[in-house]
Gaussian input, Z-matrix of N, CA and C with variables (Angstrom, degrees):
# hf/3-21g

backbone

0 1
 N
 C     1     B1
 C     2     B2     1     A1
 N     3     B3     2     A2     1     D1
 C     4     B4     3     A3     2     D2
 C     5     B5     4     A4     3     D3
 N     6     B6     5     A5     4     D4
 C     7     B7     6     A6     5     D5
 C     8     B8     7     A7     6     D6
 N     9     B9     8     A8     7     D7
 C    10    B10     9     A9     8     D8
 C    11    B11    10    A10     9     D9
 N    12    B12    11    A11    10    D10
 C    13    B13    12    A12    11    D11
 C    14    B14    13    A13    12    D12
 N    15    B15    14    A14    13    D13
 C    16    B16    15    A15    14    D14
 C    17    B17    16    A16    15    D15
 N    18    B18    17    A17    16    D16
 C    19    B19    18    A18    17    D17
 C    20    B20    19    A19    18    D18
 N    21    B21    20    A20    19    D19
 C    22    B22    21    A21    20    D20
 C    23    B23    22    A22    21    D21
 N    24    B24    23    A23    22    D22
 C    25    B25    24    A24    23    D23
 C    26    B26    25    A25    24    D24
 N    27    B27    26    A26    25    D25
 C    28    B28    27    A27    26    D26
 C    29    B29    28    A28    27    D27
 N    30    B30    29    A29    28    D28
 C    31    B31    30    A30    29    D29
 C    32    B32    31    A31    30    D30
 N    33    B33    32    A32    31    D31
 C    34    B34    33    A33    32    D32
 C    35    B35    34    A34    33    D33
 N    36    B36    35    A35    34    D34
 C    37    B37    36    A36    35    D35
 C    38    B38    37    A37    36    D36
 N    39    B39    38    A38    37    D37
 C    40    B40    39    A39    38    D38
 C    41    B41    40    A40    39    D39
 N    42    B42    41    A41    40    D40
 C    43    B43    42    A42    41    D41
 C    44    B44    43    A43    42    D42
 N    45    B45    44    A44    43    D43
 C    46    B46    45    A45    44    D44
 C    47    B47    46    A46    45    D45
 N    48    B48    47    A47    46    D46
 C    49    B49    48    A48    47    D47
 C    50    B50    49    A49    48    D48
 N    51    B51    50    A50    49    D49
 C    52    B52    51    A51    50    D50
 C    53    B53    52    A52    51    D51
 N    54    B54    53    A53    52    D52
 C    55    B55    54    A54    53    D53
 C    56    B56    55    A55    54    D54
 N    57    B57    56    A56    55    D55
 C    58    B58    57    A57    56    D56
 C    59    B59    58    A58    57    D57
 N    60    B60    59    A59    58    D58
 C    61    B61    60    A60    59    D59
 C    62    B62    61    A61    60    D60
 N    63    B63    62    A62    61    D61
 C    64    B64    63    A63    62    D62
 C    65    B65    64    A64    63    D63
 N    66    B66    65    A65    64    D64
 C    67    B67    66    A66    65    D65
 C    68    B68    67    A67    66    D66
 N    69    B69    68    A68    67    D67
 C    70    B70    69    A69    68    D68
 C    71    B71    70    A70    69    D69
 N    72    B72    71    A71    70    D70
 C    73    B73    72    A72    71    D71
 C    74    B74    73    A73    72    D72
 N    75    B75    74    A74    73    D73
 C    76    B76    75    A75    74    D74
 C    77    B77    76    A76    75    D75
 N    78    B78    77    A77    76    D76
 C    79    B79    78    A78    77    D77
 C    80    B80    79    A79    78    D78
 N    81    B81    80    A80    79    D79
 C    82    B82    81    A81    80    D80
 C    83    B83    82    A82    81    D81
 N    84    B84    83    A83    82    D82
 C    85    B85    84    A84    83    D83
 C    86    B86    85    A85    84    D84
 N    87    B87    86    A86    85    D85
 C    88    B88    87    A87    86    D86
 C    89    B89    88    A88    87    D87
 N    90    B90    89    A89    88    D88
 C    91    B91    90    A90    89    D89
 C    92    B92    91    A91    90    D90
 N    93    B93    92    A92    91    D91
 C    94    B94    93    A93    92    D92
 C    95    B95    94    A94    93    D93
 N    96    B96    95    A95    94    D94
 C    97    B97    96    A96    95    D95
 C    98    B98    97    A97    96    D96
 N    99    B99    98    A98    97    D97
 C   100   B100    99    A99    98    D98
 C   101   B101   100   A100    99    D99
 N   102   B102   101   A101   100   D100
 C   103   B103   102   A102   101   D101
 C   104   B104   103   A103   102   D102
 N   105   B105   104   A104   103   D103
 C   106   B106   105   A105   104   D104
 C   107   B107   106   A106   105   D105
 N   108   B108   107   A107   106   D106
 C   109   B109   108   A108   107   D107
 C   110   B110   109   A109   108   D108
 N   111   B111   110   A110   109   D109
 C   112   B112   111   A111   110   D110
 C   113   B113   112   A112   111   D111
 N   114   B114   113   A113   112   D112
 C   115   B115   114   A114   113   D113
 C   116   B116   115   A115   114   D114
 N   117   B117   116   A116   115   D115
 C   118   B118   117   A117   116   D116
 C   119   B119   118   A118   117   D117
 N   120   B120   119   A119   118   D118
 C   121   B121   120   A120   119   D119
 C   122   B122   121   A121   120   D120
 N   123   B123   122   A122   121   D121
 C   124   B124   123   A123   122   D122
 C   125   B125   124   A124   123   D123
 N   126   B126   125   A125   124   D124
 C   127   B127   126   A126   125   D125
 C   128   B128   127   A127   126   D126
 N   129   B129   128   A128   127   D127
 C   130   B130   129   A129   128   D128
 C   131   B131   130   A130   129   D129
 N   132   B132   131   A131   130   D130
 C   133   B133   132   A132   131   D131
 C   134   B134   133   A133   132   D132
 N   135   B135   134   A134   133   D133
 C   136   B136   135   A135   134   D134
 C   137   B137   136   A136   135   D135
 N   138   B138   137   A137   136   D136
 C   139   B139   138   A138   137   D137
 C   140   B140   139   A139   138   D138
 N   141   B141   140   A140   139   D139
 C   142   B142   141   A141   140   D140
 C   143   B143   142   A142   141   D141
 N   144   B144   143   A143   142   D142
 C   145   B145   144   A144   143   D143
 C   146   B146   145   A145   144   D144
 N   147   B147   146   A146   145   D145
 C   148   B148   147   A147   146   D146
 C   149   B149   148   A148   147   D147
 N   150   B150   149   A149   148   D148
 C   151   B151   150   A150   149   D149
 C   152   B152   151   A151   150   D150
 N   153   B153   152   A152   151   D151
 C   154   B154   153   A153   152   D152
 C   155   B155   154   A154   153   D153
 N   156   B156   155   A155   154   D154
 C   157   B157   156   A156   155   D155
 C   158   B158   157   A157   156   D156
 N   159   B159   158   A158   157   D157
 C   160   B160   159   A159   158   D158
 C   161   B161   160   A160   159   D159
 N   162   B162   161   A161   160   D160
 C   163   B163   162   A162   161   D161
 C   164   B164   163   A163   162   D162
 N   165   B165   164   A164   163   D163
 C   166   B166   165   A165   164   D164
 C   167   B167   166   A166   165   D165
 N   168   B168   167   A167   166   D166
 C   169   B169   168   A168   167   D167
 C   170   B170   169   A169   168   D168
 N   171   B171   170   A170   169   D169
 C   172   B172   171   A171   170   D170
 C   173   B173   172   A172   171   D171
 N   174   B174   173   A173   172   D172
 C   175   B175   174   A174   173   D173
 C   176   B176   175   A175   174   D174
 N   177   B177   176   A176   175   D175
 C   178   B178   177   A177   176   D176
 C   179   B179   178   A178   177   D177
 N   180   B180   179   A179   178   D178
 C   181   B181   180   A180   179   D179
 C   182   B182   181   A181   180   D180
 N   183   B183   182   A182   181   D181
 C   184   B184   183   A183   182   D182
 C   185   B185   184   A184   183   D183
 N   186   B186   185   A185   184   D184
 C   187   B187   186   A186   185   D185
 C   188   B188   187   A187   186   D186
 N   189   B189   188   A188   187   D187
 C   190   B190   189   A189   188   D188
 C   191   B191   190   A190   189   D189
 N   192   B192   191   A191   190   D190
 C   193   B193   192   A192   191   D191
 C   194   B194   193   A193   192   D192
 N   195   B195   194   A194   193   D193
 C   196   B196   195   A195   194   D194
 C   197   B197   196   A196   195   D195
 N   198   B198   197   A197   196   D196
 C   199   B199   198   A198   197   D197
 C   200   B200   199   A199   198   D198
 N   201   B201   200   A200   199   D199
 C   202   B202   201   A201   200   D200
 C   203   B203   202   A202   201   D201
 N   204   B204   203   A203   202   D202
 C   205   B205   204   A204   203   D203
 C   206   B206   205   A205   204   D204
 N   207   B207   206   A206   205   D205
 C   208   B208   207   A207   206   D206
 C   209   B209   208   A208   207   D207
 N   210   B210   209   A209   208   D208
 C   211   B211   210   A210   209   D209
 C   212   B212   211   A211   210   D210
 N   213   B213   212   A212   211   D211
 C   214   B214   213   A213   212   D212
 C   215   B215   214   A214   213   D213
 N   216   B216   215   A215   214   D214
 C   217   B217   216   A216   215   D215
 C   218   B218   217   A217   216   D216
 N   219   B219   218   A218   217   D217
 C   220   B220   219   A219   218   D218
 C   221   B221   220   A220   219   D219
 N   222   B222   221   A221   220   D220
 C   223   B223   222   A222   221   D221
 C   224   B224   223   A223   222   D222
 N   225   B225   224   A224   223   D223
 C   226   B226   225   A225   224   D224
 C   227   B227   226   A226   225   D225
 N   228   B228   227   A227   226   D226
 C   229   B229   228   A228   227   D227
 C   230   B230   229   A229   228   D228
 N   231   B231   230   A230   229   D229
 C   232   B232   231   A231   230   D230
 C   233   B233   232   A232   231   D231
 N   234   B234   233   A233   232   D232
 C   235   B235   234   A234   233   D233
 C   236   B236   235   A235   234   D234
 N   237   B237   236   A236   235   D235
 C   238   B238   237   A237   236   D236
 C   239   B239   238   A238   237   D237

   B1=1.4388
   B2=1.5237
   B3=1.2930
   B4=1.4637
   B5=1.5202
   B6=1.3277
   B7=1.4532
   B8=1.5184
   B9=1.2975
   B10=1.4621
   B11=1.5192
   B12=1.3155
   B13=1.4670
   B14=1.5139
   B15=1.2770
   B16=1.4568
   B17=1.5254
   B18=1.3212
   B19=1.4588
   B20=1.5236
   B21=1.2844
   B22=1.4687
   B23=1.5169
   B24=1.3100
   B25=1.4607
   B26=1.5301
   B27=1.3230
   B28=1.4608
   B29=1.5367
   B30=1.3013
   B31=1.4580
   B32=1.5249
   B33=1.3161
   B34=1.4636
   B35=1.5234
   B36=1.3023
   B37=1.4482
   B38=1.5164
   B39=1.3070
   B40=1.4592
   B41=1.5204
   B42=1.3166
   B43=1.4606
   B44=1.5118
   B45=1.3028
   B46=1.4634
   B47=1.5182
   B48=1.3094
   B49=1.4518
   B50=1.5164
   B51=1.3250
   B52=1.4651
   B53=1.5144
   B54=1.3329
   B55=1.4601
   B56=1.5283
   B57=1.3272
   B58=1.4617
   B59=1.5245
   B60=1.3260
   B61=1.4611
   B62=1.5270
   B63=1.3151
   B64=1.4582
   B65=1.5199
   B66=1.3295
   B67=1.4563
   B68=1.5326
   B69=1.2976
   B70=1.4566
   B71=1.5133
   B72=1.3235
   B73=1.4545
   B74=1.5259
   B75=1.3104
   B76=1.4494
   B77=1.5187
   B78=1.3194
   B79=1.4639
   B80=1.5238
   B81=1.3285
   B82=1.4628
   B83=1.5146
   B84=1.3227
   B85=1.4599
   B86=1.5144
   B87=1.3238
   B88=1.4640
   B89=1.5224
   B90=1.3325
   B91=1.4604
   B92=1.5243
   B93=1.3239
   B94=1.4636
   B95=1.5211
   B96=1.3154
   B97=1.4671
   B98=1.5277
   B99=1.3288
   B100=1.4587
   B101=1.5255
   B102=1.3246
   B103=1.4629
   B104=1.5195
   B105=1.3317
   B106=1.4654
   B107=1.5244
   B108=1.3258
   B109=1.4642
   B110=1.5190
   B111=1.3234
   B112=1.4673
   B113=1.5280
   B114=1.3321
   B115=1.4633
   B116=1.5310
   B117=1.3256
   B118=1.4706
   B119=1.5196
   B120=1.3236
   B121=1.4712
   B122=1.5288
   B123=1.3205
   B124=1.4625
   B125=1.5251
   B126=1.3197
   B127=1.4634
   B128=1.5240
   B129=1.3244
   B130=1.4757
   B131=1.5256
   B132=1.3246
   B133=1.4653
   B134=1.5241
   B135=1.3392
   B136=1.4537
   B137=1.5330
   B138=1.3203
   B139=1.4629
   B140=1.5176
   B141=1.3132
   B142=1.4668
   B143=1.5177
   B144=1.3265
   B145=1.4628
   B146=1.5269
   B147=1.3440
   B148=1.4655
   B149=1.5257
   B150=1.3137
   B151=1.4624
   B152=1.5317
   B153=1.3105
   B154=1.4651
   B155=1.5304
   B156=1.3182
   B157=1.4630
   B158=1.5293
   B159=1.3396
   B160=1.4640
   B161=1.5295
   B162=1.3304
   B163=1.4677
   B164=1.5298
   B165=1.3177
   B166=1.4637
   B167=1.5289
   B168=1.3258
   B169=1.4691
   B170=1.5392
   B171=1.3242
   B172=1.4678
   B173=1.5292
   B174=1.3158
   B175=1.4694
   B176=1.5286
   B177=1.3239
   B178=1.4623
   B179=1.5328
   B180=1.3292
   B181=1.4715
   B182=1.5278
   B183=1.3285
   B184=1.4680
   B185=1.5245
   B186=1.3313
   B187=1.4647
   B188=1.5129
   B189=1.3379
   B190=1.4653
   B191=1.5180
   B192=1.3068
   B193=1.4584
   B194=1.5268
   B195=1.3068
   B196=1.4641
   B197=1.5281
   B198=1.3236
   B199=1.4729
   B200=1.5283
   B201=1.3400
   B202=1.4676
   B203=1.5249
   B204=1.3231
   B205=1.4615
   B206=1.5259
   B207=1.3205
   B208=1.4694
   B209=1.5247
   B210=1.3291
   B211=1.4637
   B212=1.5235
   B213=1.3279
   B214=1.4679
   B215=1.5336
   B216=1.3216
   B217=1.4735
   B218=1.5211
   B219=1.3078
   B220=1.4756
   B221=1.5174
   B222=1.3378
   B223=1.4651
   B224=1.5190
   B225=1.3209
   B226=1.4735
   B227=1.5295
   B228=1.3254
   B229=1.4633
   B230=1.5104
   B231=1.3126
   B232=1.4617
   B233=1.5318
   B234=1.3092
   B235=1.4630
   B236=1.5247
   B237=1.3337
   B238=1.4613
   B239=1.4897
   A1=107.38
   A2=116.89
   A3=120.42
   A4=109.21
   A5=116.66
   A6=121.08
   A7=108.49
   A8=115.75
   A9=119.69
   A10=108.37
   A11=114.86
   A12=120.08
   A13=108.93
   A14=114.84
   A15=121.46
   A16=107.62
   A17=117.90
   A18=120.89
   A19=113.03
   A20=117.40
   A21=120.86
   A22=111.63
   A23=115.92
   A24=122.88
   A25=112.42
   A26=117.00
   A27=119.04
   A28=112.97
   A29=119.06
   A30=122.20
   A31=113.61
   A32=117.32
   A33=120.01
   A34=110.27
   A35=114.64
   A36=120.65
   A37=109.20
   A38=116.24
   A39=119.46
   A40=107.90
   A41=115.79
   A42=119.95
   A43=108.96
   A44=113.64
   A45=121.08
   A46=106.80
   A47=116.31
   A48=120.95
   A49=108.41
   A50=115.33
   A51=120.09
   A52=110.04
   A53=117.15
   A54=122.27
   A55=110.90
   A56=118.23
   A57=120.05
   A58=112.35
   A59=117.64
   A60=121.71
   A61=112.63
   A62=118.28
   A63=121.69
   A64=109.47
   A65=118.15
   A66=119.66
   A67=111.05
   A68=115.77
   A69=120.50
   A70=113.78
   A71=118.17
   A72=121.20
   A73=109.33
   A74=116.49
   A75=121.03
   A76=112.79
   A77=115.22
   A78=121.27
   A79=111.63
   A80=117.77
   A81=120.41
   A82=112.05
   A83=115.73
   A84=120.06
   A85=111.87
   A86=116.16
   A87=121.14
   A88=110.42
   A89=116.60
   A90=120.42
   A91=111.79
   A92=116.66
   A93=120.27
   A94=110.03
   A95=116.81
   A96=121.06
   A97=110.35
   A98=117.17
   A99=121.38
   A100=110.66
   A101=117.03
   A102=121.08
   A103=111.12
   A104=117.42
   A105=121.28
   A106=111.63
   A107=116.32
   A108=120.44
   A109=111.04
   A110=116.96
   A111=120.96
   A112=110.38
   A113=117.81
   A114=121.22
   A115=110.61
   A116=117.08
   A117=121.39
   A118=110.51
   A119=116.38
   A120=120.15
   A121=111.62
   A122=116.67
   A123=120.53
   A124=110.76
   A125=116.76
   A126=120.60
   A127=111.05
   A128=117.43
   A129=120.19
   A130=110.83
   A131=115.51
   A132=120.44
   A133=110.30
   A134=116.46
   A135=121.63
   A136=111.38
   A137=116.56
   A138=120.53
   A139=111.80
   A140=116.92
   A141=119.94
   A142=111.72
   A143=117.00
   A144=119.84
   A145=110.27
   A146=116.06
   A147=120.10
   A148=110.71
   A149=117.34
   A150=121.69
   A151=110.38
   A152=116.03
   A153=120.77
   A154=111.62
   A155=117.16
   A156=121.48
   A157=113.56
   A158=117.56
   A159=119.79
   A160=110.90
   A161=116.93
   A162=119.57
   A163=110.63
   A164=115.23
   A165=121.21
   A166=113.13
   A167=118.92
   A168=119.91
   A169=111.20
   A170=118.42
   A171=120.03
   A172=111.18
   A173=116.76
   A174=119.77
   A175=109.69
   A176=115.57
   A177=120.37
   A178=110.30
   A179=117.13
   A180=120.98
   A181=112.04
   A182=117.37
   A183=120.01
   A184=112.14
   A185=116.12
   A186=120.55
   A187=114.99
   A188=117.19
   A189=120.59
   A190=110.62
   A191=114.99
   A192=120.13
   A193=108.69
   A194=116.86
   A195=121.15
   A196=109.20
   A197=117.49
   A198=121.01
   A199=111.06
   A200=117.20
   A201=120.78
   A202=110.97
   A203=116.40
   A204=121.33
   A205=110.95
   A206=116.49
   A207=120.40
   A208=110.47
   A209=116.85
   A210=120.58
   A211=110.58
   A212=117.02
   A213=120.89
   A214=111.01
   A215=116.63
   A216=120.82
   A217=111.69
   A218=117.38
   A219=120.95
   A220=113.73
   A221=117.71
   A222=120.50
   A223=109.67
   A224=117.35
   A225=119.47
   A226=110.55
   A227=116.69
   A228=121.25
   A229=113.33
   A230=118.49
   A231=120.48
   A232=112.66
   A233=116.94
   A234=120.74
   A235=109.83
   A236=116.20
   A237=121.99
   A238=114.10
   D1=133.69
   D2=-179.94
   D3=-80.33
   D4=133.74
   D5=179.42
   D6=-118.69
   D7=143.88
   D8=176.32
   D9=-138.05
   D10=146.10
   D11=178.51
   D12=-80.34
   D13=137.94
   D14=175.71
   D15=-84.83
   D16=126.40
   D17=-176.11
   D18=-82.76
   D19=13.15
   D20=-178.01
   D21=-71.29
   D22=175.30
   D23=-177.16
   D24=-63.64
   D25=-31.30
   D26=-173.93
   D27=-82.81
   D28=-11.08
   D29=177.68
   D30=65.52
   D31=20.84
   D32=-179.83
   D33=-73.11
   D34=162.00
   D35=-178.98
   D36=-109.06
   D37=137.90
   D38=176.04
   D39=-120.57
   D40=153.16
   D41=177.77
   D42=-113.29
   D43=146.34
   D44=-179.24
   D45=-135.65
   D46=137.18
   D47=176.73
   D48=-111.77
   D49=123.66
   D50=177.09
   D51=-71.26
   D52=154.66
   D53=-179.57
   D54=-58.53
   D55=-35.64
   D56=-178.09
   D57=-71.63
   D58=-14.80
   D59=179.76
   D60=-93.53
   D61=-11.28
   D62=-179.42
   D63=-92.91
   D64=117.08
   D65=178.53
   D66=-64.03
   D67=143.51
   D68=177.32
   D69=83.56
   D70=7.20
   D71=-178.84
   D72=-109.29
   D73=142.45
   D74=175.53
   D75=74.10
   D76=-174.42
   D77=-176.07
   D78=-68.16
   D79=-36.71
   D80=178.70
   D81=-62.71
   D82=-45.84
   D83=178.46
   D84=-64.06
   D85=-38.47
   D86=177.95
   D87=-63.22
   D88=-42.08
   D89=178.78
   D90=-65.50
   D91=-38.05
   D92=177.96
   D93=-63.80
   D94=-45.79
   D95=178.98
   D96=-61.94
   D97=-43.20
   D98=179.32
   D99=-62.65
   D100=-46.18
   D101=179.02
   D102=-60.85
   D103=-44.99
   D104=179.17
   D105=-61.72
   D106=-40.09
   D107=179.70
   D108=-64.35
   D109=-46.57
   D110=179.57
   D111=-64.24
   D112=-39.86
   D113=178.40
   D114=-63.62
   D115=-40.48
   D116=177.58
   D117=-63.02
   D118=-46.06
   D119=178.45
   D120=-60.12
   D121=-42.86
   D122=-179.61
   D123=-64.66
   D124=-41.12
   D125=179.27
   D126=-65.39
   D127=-39.88
   D128=176.64
   D129=-61.20
   D130=-45.29
   D131=-179.63
   D132=-60.50
   D133=-45.29
   D134=-178.79
   D135=-63.18
   D136=-45.28
   D137=-179.12
   D138=-66.08
   D139=-38.89
   D140=179.87
   D141=-67.18
   D142=-37.21
   D143=177.48
   D144=-67.78
   D145=-39.32
   D146=178.65
   D147=-65.94
   D148=-40.84
   D149=178.18
   D150=-62.01
   D151=-43.79
   D152=-179.75
   D153=-64.14
   D154=-30.30
   D155=-177.55
   D156=-81.79
   D157=-12.09
   D158=-178.84
   D159=-65.48
   D160=142.01
   D161=174.68
   D162=-70.05
   D163=159.60
   D164=-175.36
   D165=-57.30
   D166=-38.20
   D167=-177.55
   D168=-67.34
   D169=-31.85
   D170=176.47
   D171=-75.61
   D172=-36.18
   D173=174.94
   D174=-60.99
   D175=-42.49
   D176=179.65
   D177=-62.67
   D178=-36.35
   D179=178.69
   D180=-61.83
   D181=-32.58
   D182=179.89
   D183=-98.45
   D184=8.79
   D185=173.16
   D186=81.59
   D187=25.90
   D188=178.23
   D189=-120.22
   D190=151.32
   D191=174.24
   D192=-97.19
   D193=168.53
   D194=176.02
   D195=-59.83
   D196=-39.02
   D197=179.45
   D198=-62.92
   D199=-39.81
   D200=176.70
   D201=-61.19
   D202=-44.34
   D203=-179.10
   D204=-64.35
   D205=-42.00
   D206=179.76
   D207=-67.37
   D208=-40.83
   D209=178.33
   D210=-61.07
   D211=-44.33
   D212=178.95
   D213=-65.94
   D214=-41.66
   D215=-178.21
   D216=-68.23
   D217=-26.06
   D218=-179.61
   D219=-80.47
   D220=-8.66
   D221=178.33
   D222=-67.93
   D223=145.19
   D224=173.54
   D225=-65.67
   D226=150.79
   D227=-174.96
   D228=-60.83
   D229=-26.65
   D230=-177.92
   D231=-83.36
   D232=-10.30
   D233=-178.38
   D234=-91.27
   D235=124.80
   D236=-177.72
   D237=-74.07

C-alpha cells in the first residue's frame, strides 16, 4: 500500500491505495477474475467427467451411487 505524509499542521499520516494495487479493479483485475472463472469451470467439468467414469465399487467407497454420479455429471459446468 502506498503511504504519503500529509503536509498539514497536524502531521498525521494518510494512506492511499493506487488502482493497480486494488484487486478486481480495472482491466487487469477483470482479466484475473475472468481467468479464475474459466479455470473453475474447467476444473468442475474435469472432476465431473472423472466422477462419472469411476466404477461402481469406487463410488460406493466414497458413499455415492451411480445415480448420484450421473446427476452430478449432468450439471452444466457453470453450476456449482
